[in-house]
N, C-alpha and C positions, 0 to 999 in steps of 0.2 A: 505492501502499500503506500509505505514511504514514496519507493522508485518511482509510482503512479505522478501522484502530486507534488515530487519534486517537479517532473517532467512535464503536468499541468501547471506549474504557478511560473514555467521562466517562461512560457507563451503569452500567458494571460496573468499578467503581472498584478490587474486591481483587485479581479475578482478573486485571489489565492493572495493575498498579503496576509488572511488569517492562519495562516500552516507558518511553522518555524523551519525554520533552518534546520535541516537534518541530512547527519550523513550516516549509512552507512559502512561497517566496520565488514571483514576488515581490508574490501576495495581500495575505500574514504579515507581510511588514515592518516594517512600525509597530510587531504586537507582539516582533518581538524586538528591533527599536531598546531597546524600553524593555528588554528585560533588561541591556544594555549599560551603563545606568544607575547599576546594582545597585551597593552598596562594596565586594564581590569581585571581582574581576576573576577572570572562568567565562571557559572555552575552547571556540567551539564548534567542529564540524565541518561543512563545508560539504561541501555533495554536487552535481553535475550529472546533473540530471536523467534525461538521457539519454545519458548516457556508461558506463560499464560496466570490469570488471576492475579498479574502481582510482584511476581517468584521473580529471584535475579538480577528484582531494579535499584538504581542506587544512584548514587548522586555521587559526583568529581569537581576539584577544582585541578586535580592532578592530571595530565597524559601517564603517565607512570602506572596510577591508580586501575589503570587499563589493562585490562590482560589478553594482548593478541596473541600466546604462544598456544594456545587450547585450538581455535581454528573452528571455534564458535563464529556464529555469527550475533554481531550485535548490532542496535537499532540507537545511534547520537540523536 
């Protein structure tokens, strides 16, 4: 769903301005890592793609807290 909404937001900026910037990990990890280099500390919500009911969701302000070595797909 995140992939499709991101595509739509690129084409219809006004209609999809409610949708926050989203990264699909691990494929877009470098783009997300660049967000952590900004001056203001942001909090990111990380969610496993394969889980539901709030399981595995966590908040982070550090890119190193995200374990990309497991091969699990995540949404940020």
